[in-house]
C-alpha positions as CSV (number, residue, x, y, z in Angstrom):
1,M,-16.8,53.8,-45.1
2,N,-20.2,55.3,-45.8
3,E,-22.4,54.9,-42.7
4,D,-25.6,55.6,-44.6
5,I,-24.9,52.8,-47.1
6,I,-24.1,50.4,-44.2
7,M,-27.3,51.3,-42.3
8,H,-29.3,50.9,-45.5
9,M,-27.9,47.4,-46.1
10,V,-28.4,46.4,-42.4
11,K,-31.8,47.8,-41.8
12,P,-33.9,44.9,-43.3
13,Y,-32.2,42.4,-41.0
14,V,-32.7,44.4,-37.8
15,N,-35.4,42.9,-35.5
16,N,-36.3,44.8,-32.3
17,G,-33.0,46.8,-32.5
18,V,-30.9,43.6,-32.7
19,I,-29.0,42.0,-35.5
20,P,-27.1,38.7,-35.3
21,F,-23.4,38.8,-36.1
22,T,-23.8,35.9,-38.5
23,K,-26.1,38.1,-40.6
24,I,-23.5,40.9,-40.7
25,N,-20.9,38.3,-41.8
26,E,-23.2,37.1,-44.5
27,L,-23.8,40.7,-45.8
28,F,-20.2,41.9,-45.7
29,G,-18.0,38.9,-45.4
30,D,-17.5,38.4,-49.2
31,F,-16.2,41.9,-50.0
32,L,-14.9,43.4,-46.7
33,S,-11.9,42.5,-44.6
34,E,-12.2,41.3,-41.0
35,K,-11.0,44.6,-39.8
36,E,-13.7,46.5,-41.7
37,I,-16.4,44.1,-40.4
38,N,-15.2,44.8,-36.9
39,E,-15.6,48.5,-37.6
40,I,-19.2,47.9,-38.7
41,V,-19.8,45.9,-35.5
42,D,-18.4,48.9,-33.5
43,L,-20.5,51.4,-35.5
44,L,-23.9,49.7,-35.1
45,P,-24.3,50.1,-31.3
46,K,-23.7,53.9,-31.8
47,K,-26.6,53.9,-34.2
48,G,-28.9,52.1,-31.6
49,I,-28.5,48.5,-33.1
50,A,-27.2,45.8,-30.8
51,V,-25.1,43.0,-32.4
52,I,-25.5,39.6,-30.8
53,N,-23.7,36.3,-31.3
54,E,-26.2,33.6,-32.2
55,I,-25.4,30.2,-30.8
56,T,-26.6,27.2,-32.7
57,E,-28.4,24.5,-30.8
58,E,-25.4,22.2,-31.3
59,Q,-23.0,24.8,-29.8
60,K,-25.5,25.3,-26.9
61,F,-25.5,21.5,-26.1
62,F,-21.8,21.3,-26.4
63,N,-21.3,24.3,-24.1
64,M,-23.7,22.7,-21.5
65,A,-21.7,19.4,-21.6
66,K,-18.2,21.0,-21.7
67,P,-17.6,21.2,-18.0
68,F,-18.3,17.4,-17.6
69,V,-16.2,16.3,-20.6
70,R,-12.8,14.8,-19.9
71,S,-10.6,13.5,-22.7
72,G,-13.6,13.4,-25.1
73,Y,-15.7,11.3,-22.6
74,M,-18.7,12.1,-20.5
75,S,-20.4,9.7,-18.1
76,Y,-24.1,8.8,-18.5
77,E,-24.6,10.0,-14.9
78,N,-23.3,13.5,-15.7
79,F,-25.3,13.5,-19.0
80,D,-28.4,12.8,-17.1
81,K,-27.7,15.6,-14.6
82,V,-27.2,18.1,-17.4
83,F,-29.9,17.1,-19.9
84,R,-32.6,15.6,-17.7
85,M,-34.9,18.6,-18.4
86,Y,-35.2,17.5,-22.1
87,P,-37.6,14.7,-23.1
88,R,-36.1,11.3,-23.9
89,R,-36.4,11.7,-27.7
90,K,-34.5,15.0,-27.5
91,Q,-31.8,13.4,-25.3
92,Y,-31.2,10.8,-28.0
93,E,-30.7,13.7,-30.5
94,I,-28.3,15.4,-28.1
95,V,-26.3,12.2,-27.8
96,E,-25.9,12.1,-31.6
97,I,-24.9,15.8,-31.7
98,L,-22.3,15.3,-28.9
99,F,-21.0,12.2,-30.7
100,A,-20.6,14.2,-33.9
101,L,-18.7,16.8,-31.9
102,G,-16.3,14.2,-30.5
103,V,-17.9,13.5,-27.1
104,E,-18.5,9.9,-26.3
105,L,-20.7,8.7,-23.4
106,I,-19.4,6.0,-21.1
107,D,-20.8,4.1,-18.1
108,E,-18.0,4.6,-15.6
109,E,-17.5,7.7,-13.5
110,I,-13.7,7.2,-13.5
111,L,-12.9,8.5,-16.9
112,P,-9.6,7.9,-18.8
113,L,-7.0,10.6,-18.4
114,D,-5.5,12.5,-21.3
115,I,-1.8,11.8,-20.6
116,A,-0.6,14.6,-22.8
117,T,-2.5,17.3,-20.9
118,S,-2.5,15.9,-17.4
119,S,0.0,16.8,-14.7
120,I,2.0,14.3,-12.8
121,E,-0.2,14.8,-9.7
122,D,-3.3,13.9,-11.7
123,L,-1.7,10.8,-13.0
124,S,-0.7,9.5,-9.6
125,D,-3.9,10.6,-7.9
126,P,-5.8,7.6,-6.5
127,L,-9.1,9.0,-7.8
128,N,-7.8,8.9,-11.3
129,M,-6.4,5.4,-11.1
130,T,-8.1,2.2,-12.2
131,E,-8.9,-0.5,-9.8
132,D,-5.9,-2.6,-10.9
133,E,-3.6,0.3,-10.4
134,R,-4.9,0.9,-6.9
135,N,-4.7,-2.7,-5.8
136,P,-2.2,-4.6,-8.0
137,Y,-2.4,-7.7,-5.8
138,S,-6.2,-7.9,-5.6
139,N,-6.4,-10.9,-7.9
140,D,-3.7,-12.9,-6.0
141,I,-4.9,-15.6,-3.7
142,L,-3.5,-15.0,-0.2
143,Y,-4.8,-18.2,1.4
144,D,-4.4,-22.0,1.0
145,R,-7.2,-23.4,-1.3
146,S,-6.9,-26.9,0.3
147,V,-8.7,-25.6,3.4
148,F,-11.9,-25.5,1.3
149,E,-11.5,-28.8,-0.4
150,D,-13.1,-32.0,0.9
151,D,-11.0,-35.1,1.5
152,V,-14.0,-37.4,1.0
153,S,-14.6,-38.8,-2.4
154,S,-18.2,-38.1,-3.5
155,H,-18.4,-40.9,-6.1
156,T,-18.9,-44.6,-5.4
157,P,-16.7,-47.2,-7.2
158,V,-18.9,-49.3,-9.5
159,F,-16.6,-52.2,-10.4
160,S,-15.0,-53.1,-7.1
161,N,-15.1,-56.2,-5.1
162,I,-17.7,-55.7,-2.4
163,T,-18.0,-58.4,0.2
164,Q,-21.1,-59.0,2.3
165,K,-22.2,-61.5,4.8
166,N,-24.5,-64.3,3.6
167,E,-27.4,-63.0,5.7
168,T,-27.2,-59.6,4.0
169,L,-27.0,-61.2,0.6
170,C,-30.1,-63.3,1.3
171,K,-32.0,-60.3,2.4
172,L,-31.0,-58.3,-0.7
173,I,-32.1,-61.2,-3.0
174,Q,-35.4,-61.5,-1.2
175,D,-36.0,-57.8,-1.6
176,G,-35.1,-58.0,-5.3
177,N,-32.1,-55.7,-5.1
178,I,-29.7,-58.2,-6.6
């Protein structure tokens, strides 16, 4: 491999002694093997040119969220902790980027477990259990409901025989209640 030809091809893309690896791959990827590209990457630092890996904005956001992602889910609380320094509009863009990369935001802190990759200890750990798994009898009633029911009927019978004394009936008639 001719070092002068390589340096001549790379020189226009060097900025402050640095060239991104993606640019090297664009220049040589079509006609050189991966092994030959790696030789060029090894050669450039010897000639005073540093090769850097450029990370796209999407990769940067995913790498920031990665420690908080479990089974493809991330809580809104953790999202806020990680991305609070960005303005609200940018946060909406980040949510879309993460969703496109397979990360979904959820409300709960107790995230679903990935059964295939979890150990038996994780599956039986109370912190990883749902509320129903922790307290299977929480919905059962453990007391007698009749204690809270009234025995007195709250309605008045309308069509029943009500008997009154004559004096009471006369008073009701005089008041106009009958």
